[in-house]
N, C-alpha and C positions, 0 to 999 in steps of 0.2 A: 504494500500500500504506500501511496505517496501522500503526505500531507502538504497540500499547496495552499498558500494564503490567497493566491490569485490565479485565475485561469481564464482562457478565452471562452470556456464553456459557460452556459448560463442556465444550468439545470435548476429545477425547483429546489429550494433549500429544504433540508430535512427538518422535522419537528424538533423543538428544543429538547435536549436531553433532560430527563427528570431525575436521574441518579445523581448523587453528590459527586463532585469532582474535587481534586486536590486544591485547596485554597492557595492563593498567591497573595503577595503584598497588596493590600487594599488601597486604592488611590483615594484622594479626597473627593468629596461629593460636590462636583461642579457641573453635573449634567452632561449631556452629549455622550461622547465616547467614554468618558470616565464612568458615567452612569451605566453604560452598556457593560463595562468590565466588572463593575461592582455587582450587577445583577447576573453576571456570567451569561449574558444574552447572546451567545455565539452558537451558530448551528454548523454542523459538519455534514458535508455530502461527499460521497466517494465515487470515483470513476475508475472502472477497471483498466488495467494494463494487460493486454492479451498476447498470447503466442500467435503470431500472424499465420502460422501454418495450420493451426487447429481452431483458432478463435476462442480458446479456453483462457480464462483469466489466470495470470500468474502473480498479480499484485493489484493494488488499488492506489489511486491518488486521492487523498482526502483534501477537500477544498473548504476553506472557511467562508462563512457567510454571516453578515450582521443581522440585526433584527429584521424579520420579514416585513415588507411593505414600507420600509423607511429608506432614507437616502444612504444609510450606512449598510444596507444589505449587500451592495456590491463590495467585493473585497478590496478593490483599488481605493474606493472612497473610505472604507473602514480603516485601512492602514494609513491613508493620508491624514485622516482625522487624528489617529493616534500619534503620528509624527508631529503634527501641529501642537498637540497637547503634551508632547514629551512623555508618552507612556507606551511606546512601541514594545518595550521589554515586557511590560505586564500583559499586553495583548498577545504577544508571541507565546509566552508561557501558558496563557489560558487556552489558546488554540491547540498547543501541543498536548496539554492535559486532556482536552476533549478527545483528541485523536487517539491517544494511548488508552484512555478509559474505554472508548467504544471498541477498540481492537481487543482489549482485555475481556470484554463482555461476550465475545463470540465463542463458539465451540468448534472452531475449525480444526480439522484433523491434520491438514497439510501445514507445513512451514511456509511462510510467505515473507515478502520484503515489504516493509513499511517505510516509504519515502517521506521525510518530513522537511518541509521548507522552513527556514529559520532566518531571523534577522542576524546580521553580523554582530559578534560579540555576545549574543544572547542564545544563539541556536543550540548550543550543546549544554546550556545551563539547566540544572534541575534543582529541586528543593527536596526536603526530607519526605514530604507527603506525596510528591510525584514519583519518587524513587521506586516504590513497589510496583506501580503500574508500568513504569519503564522497564523494570526488571522482568516482569512476566511477559511483556510484549517482546522483549529481546529474546527470551527463551523460545518463543513461538516462531521466530524468524529473524530476518536481518533488518536492521534499521538503517536507512540511507538518507543522508542529509542532502537536500537539493538546493543548489546555489545558482544564481545567474552570473554569467561571465562579466556582465557590466559592472558588478559590484567591485571588481578588482580595480576599476578606475577611481572609485570613491574612497575606499579604505583598504588599500592593498595589504598593509601589515596586519590589519584586523582580520581580513579574509584568510590569510595564511594561518593565523593563530586559531581561528574558528575551525579550519580544516584539521589542524594538529589536535585540537581538543576533541573533536569528533572521532578521530582515528584512535585516540587513547581509550575511548569508550567502546571501540570495536565497531563503530559505524562505518558504512561505506559513504562515498561521495559521488553525487550526480551533478552534472553541469547542464543547465537549461539553456534554451535559446541558441543552440549551436547552428550556425549558418544564417542567423538573422542579420548579422553584419559581418564584414570581413574581419573586423576587430576581434570577434569572438574566436575566429580560427587561429589568429596569431597568438592569442592569450591562452588557448586551450592547454598548452604544454606546461604552464606554470602551476596548475592545480592538480595534475596527475589524477584525473577522475576515474572512477570505476564504471560509471554509466554516463553515456553521452545521449542527450535528448535533442533530437533534430527538431528545429523550429518548424511550426506549421507552414510558414511561408515557403519553405523548401519543398514540403510535401504537396502543397496545394497549387503551386505555380508551375508554369511550363518550364522545362529545363532551360537553363541559361549558363553563361560562363560562371556565375556564382554557384550554380548547382555543381559544376565540375570541380571548382575549388573546394567546395564542401565535401564532395565525395572523395577526392584525393586526400584531404586532411583527415577525414574520418577513417579511411582505409589505412593510412599510415599509423594512426593512433591505435586502432584495433589490432593491427599486425604486431606492433611493438609492445603493447601492454595487455592485450586480451580484453579490453573494455567492452561493455555491452552497449548496443545501440537500440534506443527506443524512439520511434517516430510519433510525433504528436499531430493532432488535427486531422486524423483520418475520418473522412465523412462519406466517401464514395468508393466504388470499386476501382476507379482510376487512381484515387489517392492511395488505396491499398497496394495496387500494383507498383506505383512509384516508390512507396516506402520500402517494398521488398527490393526493388532495383537499386535503391540507395544503400542497401546493406543492413537494413533493420530486420531483426528477427522478432521484435516485440513492438507493440504500438498501442495507441489509445485515441479515442475520438468518438463522436456521436455514432459512427458506423457500428461500434461495438456496445455502446451504452452511454447514456447521459449520467451526470452525477446524481446519485440517489443515496438514501440511507444505506449503511453497510449491512449486507445480508446477515441475519442472525445465524442461519444454518450454514454449514460448510458447503460451498458450491463444488462442482467438479473442476479441479484445478488442472492447468496444463503443467508441463515439465519445465522447470527452471530452478537451477540451484541458486538459492538466495545468498549463499556464501560467496561474496564478491572477491575480486582479485587483489586489491591493494590495501586492505584494511590493516595488514600487519606491517606496512611500510612506516618507517620512522620519519618524523619531521626533520627535513634537512635545513630549514631556515635557521639562521643564527646571525650573530654579530661578528662572525669570523672574517678571515681574509680570503679573497679569491685565490691568491697565490699559494696559500697553504693547501688548497685542494689539488694543486698540480705539482708542487715542488718535489715530492717524493715518488710520484708515479708517472711522471711524464719527462721526456728528455728536454732539458733546458739548454738554451743557446744564449749568447750574449751579443748585443747589437747596440749601435748608437741610436739616438732619438730620431735622426732623420730617416733611418731605415724603417723603424717601427711606425713612423708617421705615415709612410707610404702604405704599410699594411693596414693601418686604421682607416685610411681613406678608402681602400678597396672594400673593407667590411661595411663602411657606411654606404658605399655605392650598392653593395648587395642588399642592404636593408631597404634602401629606397626602391629597389627593383622588385621587391616581393609583392605579389598581387594580393596577398591575404592580410596585409597589415602586420609588419614585423614589430618586435619589441627590441629596444636598444637600451643597454646599460653602459654608461661610460664613467670611469673614475679618472679624473684629471689631476689627481694629486692636490694641487692648489689652484685657487682662482687665478693666480698670476700666470698659469700655464694655459689659460683659455683666452687667446687673443680675439680680436674683433672678427677675423675671418672664420674662426671656429664657432663663435657664437652665431654668426650668420648661417653657417652650414647646419648647425643643430636646430636652429629655428626653422629652417626649411625641412629638415627631417621630421620635426614634430608635426608638420602639416601632412606628411606622407605616411607616417607610421602610426600604429595603434597606441604605443606608449614609448616615451623617451625619458629616461632618468639619468641625471648627471650628478655625480658626487665629487666633492672637493673641499679642501679647507678654504674658508673665506667665501664660498659661494652663497649667494642670497636667493630668496625665493623668486625674485624677479631678474636674476642674473641673465637668463636666456629665456625670452618670451616663448611660451608654449611648452617648455620643458620642466619636468618636476626636478627641482634642484635641492640637493641635500647637503647641508654644511657638515664637514667633518672636523672633529677636534684635532689639534696638532699632534696628539699622541695616538691617534687612531691608526692601526696598521694599514688601513686603506690609503692613508695620506702618503704612503711611500710606494703606492702601486699605480700602474697605468693599465687600465682594463677597458676593453671594448668588446661587448657581447652582443651578438645579433641572434635572435631566435624567432622563428616562424614555424608554421606547420610543416614546411618543406625544407627549411634551411636552418642550420645551427652552426655557429662558429664563434670562436673567442680568441682574442689576443689578451694574454694575461702576463704582465711584466712587473718586475720590482726594481726600483732605482738602486743602482750600485753606490750612490753617494759621491759621485765625482764632482770636483770643482771644475771651473772652466766654462767655455761657451755652452749655451743651452743645447744647441743642435748636436754637440759632441758628447753629451751625457750618455753614459752606458746603462743598459738595463739587462738583467737576466729575464728571459721570456720563453714562453711556448705559445704556439698556435694550435688549438685543439678543435676537433669536430666531434668529440665524445659527448653525445647528447646527455648522458647521465651527469657528467661533470658540469656541463653548461647549465643544466637545469638546477643543480645544487647551487652553483654560483649565482644564478639569476634569482632563486628564491631567497638566498642570503641577502642580496642587495635589495630585493623587493620588500623584505621584512623591515627595512629602514624607512619605507615610504609611508608616512602618516597622512591622515585626511587633511592636515594643515599644509600639505605641499601640492595642492591643486595648482596646475599651471595657470598663470595669469593671462 
């Protein structure tokens, strides 16, 4: 089952649950959304995820609805109101409690996967009274946390921590909206998902170049990690055929059923092992050094700055030429090593790529327009490193170098370096650098 806060489906909300649910911190009585949370006036409806070969359900997606007949019934308006009232965390916990409680009330004989959408920083949080429901649900099957790729733009460090916390609890990770934009393809590798959910726009639209980009990116991820593909928005026979041709083995949409109350009796389930592929992977994000990842396991060479500058220019050119929106991380050591021509070049890259992050001592938030700039302390190990990482769904490469500490002309300074195409090393280095990007570094 997947617990989604929002969905393109507009099924009739289920009746309000009458059984008690685990209490959460009660907000003040100010009416509107806070009153909804106090009354626990949240409905849950469930849409099946099916095996496309048999049509049998293998999971459900649980969707939150506000009070029926009100402006808050729609999940987008419900959560927008919670955001405006600064109570998204309380609403998120309430929705999760409803979903776990209703799953716990079933007598299903089969193990199943329960996908739960969650807000960043809150998604994997529980309290003492929610714990038993969560524990019993986990014993019945796999819990999978569903995230939207776009969230990595808003709070990258929080997203990585949310993923790490969920994995510590044994949860799987699903990424939603794959293929909705080219940015989602370029960023897919940074979260290492267990499940990829194809956006309905890919399933419902005529094939285009974006369809080809998506198919190639999905195929590469599935081949390299064994991730599971679910197609959303299947409403017709044509949509079903397209979902299968895109490599999906599972899907959901009105063709198979609209959101309804969760069946109390165990249905006939299809075959799908809910034990997902990556839940035992440890979190690689840290405050460590990129050079530390390669100095003992890769052959190092020594070169002067002018040589490595040519290498970095080629990597930047590769990033700009990626059709799916590449991600670039650049450590410039210090702001003094970022001349006007480099700032102009990276400002242009920010217009062409999904995400561009620059780190260096003395960098300010508006040092390079459009780029997320991170200031480094003078004793940070990254302040002695020159790193350029380019990552997309089809291309990964990195120049990772450390200053030898030479005096003399800038162009003649020497560096120990390696150039690597090892995706695992590049992903670890990218996650480490991404973990430094907070919500306060939004590009101006």
